[in-house]
C-alpha positions in Angstrom: 0.0 0.0 0.0 2.8 2.4 0.8 4.4 1.8 -2.6 1.0 2.5 -4.3 0.7 5.7 -2.4 4.2 6.8 -3.3 3.6 6.1 -7.0 0.5 8.3 -6.8 2.3 11.0 -4.9 -0.5 11.1 -2.3 -0.2 11.9 1.4 1.1 9.1 3.6 -1.5 7.0 5.5 -2.7 8.5 8.8 -2.4 6.2 11.8 -4.3 7.3 14.9 -2.6 6.7 18.2 -3.7 3.6 20.1 -6.2 4.1 22.9 -6.7 0.6 24.2 -8.8 1.2 27.3 -12.1 1.9 25.5 -11.5 -0.8 23.0 -10.8 -3.3 25.7 -13.8 -2.3 27.8 -16.1 -2.7 24.8 -14.5 -6.0 23.9 -15.1 -7.2 27.4 -18.8 -6.4 27.3 -19.0 -2.9 28.9 -22.0 -0.9 27.8 -21.0 1.5 25.0 -22.8 4.4 26.8 -20.7 3.8 29.9 -17.5 3.7 27.7 -18.5 6.9 25.8 -19.2 8.7 29.1 -15.8 7.6 30.5 -13.9 8.2 27.2 -15.9 10.8 25.2 -13.2 11.1 22.6 -13.5 7.4 21.6 -15.0 7.2 18.2 -15.3 3.5 18.7 -17.7 3.9 21.6 -19.9 6.4 19.6 -19.8 4.1 16.6 -21.0 1.2 18.7 -23.8 3.3 20.2 -24.8 4.3 16.6 -24.9 0.6 15.5 -27.0 -0.4 18.5 -29.5 2.5 18.0 -29.7 1.7 14.3 -30.4 -2.0 14.9 -33.3 -1.2 17.2 -34.8 1.3 14.7 -33.8 4.5 16.4 -32.3 6.1 13.2 -32.2 9.7 14.4 -30.4 8.6 17.6 -28.0 6.5 15.5 -27.3 9.6 13.3 -26.5 11.7 16.4 -24.2 9.1 17.9 -22.5 8.5 14.5 -22.0 12.3 14.0 -20.4 12.6 17.4 -18.0 9.7 16.7 -17.2 11.1 13.3 -16.4 14.6 14.6 -14.3 13.1 17.5 -12.4 11.1 14.9 -11.8 14.1 12.6 -10.3 15.9 15.6 -8.0 13.0 16.3 -7.0 12.7 12.6 -6.1 16.4 12.5 -4.0 16.0 15.7 -2.2 13.2 13.9 -1.3 15.3 11.0 -4.1 14.5 8.6 -4.7 17.4 6.1 -8.3 16.6 5.1 -7.5 13.8 2.6 -5.5 10.7 2.2 -5.6 7.1 3.4 -6.9 6.2 6.9 -6.2 2.4 6.8 -8.6 0.0 8.3 -5.7 -2.3 8.9 -4.5 0.0 11.7 -6.9 -1.0 14.4 -7.0 2.5 16.2 -8.4 3.9 12.9 -11.5 1.6 13.0 -13.5 3.7 15.4 -13.5 6.7 13.1 -14.1 4.5 10.0 -17.0 2.7 11.7 -18.5 6.1 12.8 -18.2 7.4 9.2 -19.9 4.3 7.9 -22.7 4.6 10.5 -23.1 8.3 9.6 -23.5 7.4 5.9 -26.0 4.7 6.7 -28.1 6.8 9.1 -28.0 9.8 6.7 -29.3 7.6 3.9 -32.1 6.2 6.2 -33.4 9.7 7.1 -33.2 10.9 3.5 -30.1 13.1 3.7 -28.9 11.8 0.3 -26.1 14.4 -0.2 -24.6 13.5 3.2 -25.1 9.8 2.6 -23.2 10.0 -0.8 -20.5 12.3 0.6 -19.8 10.0 3.6 -19.9 6.9 1.5 -17.3 8.3 -0.9 -15.2 9.6 2.0 -15.2 6.1 3.5 -14.1 4.6 0.1 -11.4 7.2 -0.3 -10.1 6.8 3.2 -10.1 3.0 3.3 -11.4 0.8 0.5 -10.9 -2.1 2.9 -13.2 -0.5 5.5 -15.8 0.3 2.8 -15.8 -3.3 1.7 -15.7 -4.8 5.3 -18.5 -2.6 6.6 -20.6 -2.9 3.5 
């Protein structure tokens, strides 16, 4: 992937710093709302809240959770040197919270009829990580 990026002359991939505590709490069954309250900058916790809300049919709630996770992720990306474009690899596990929130935002936007935002977020996900776009559907 690095060779591919160098040939295109694009920016290097952005790798968010690891924040293992919220990921471990979620993996061990802690409620996403508790994790988000304790670690409000965790895109992963917000993405999981968005997924749960969407699954129970609370689409507007899912949209709000996803938007929060998305914006928390954008803040983290910028702090990591991201300039608004370039790869955010799914293969780097700390990036997955942001990518999942972006996917959840696209999904919820589509469900509430926000077609422009749905298309923008879907394309942003594909541009950031084709693997994430394929993995998350």
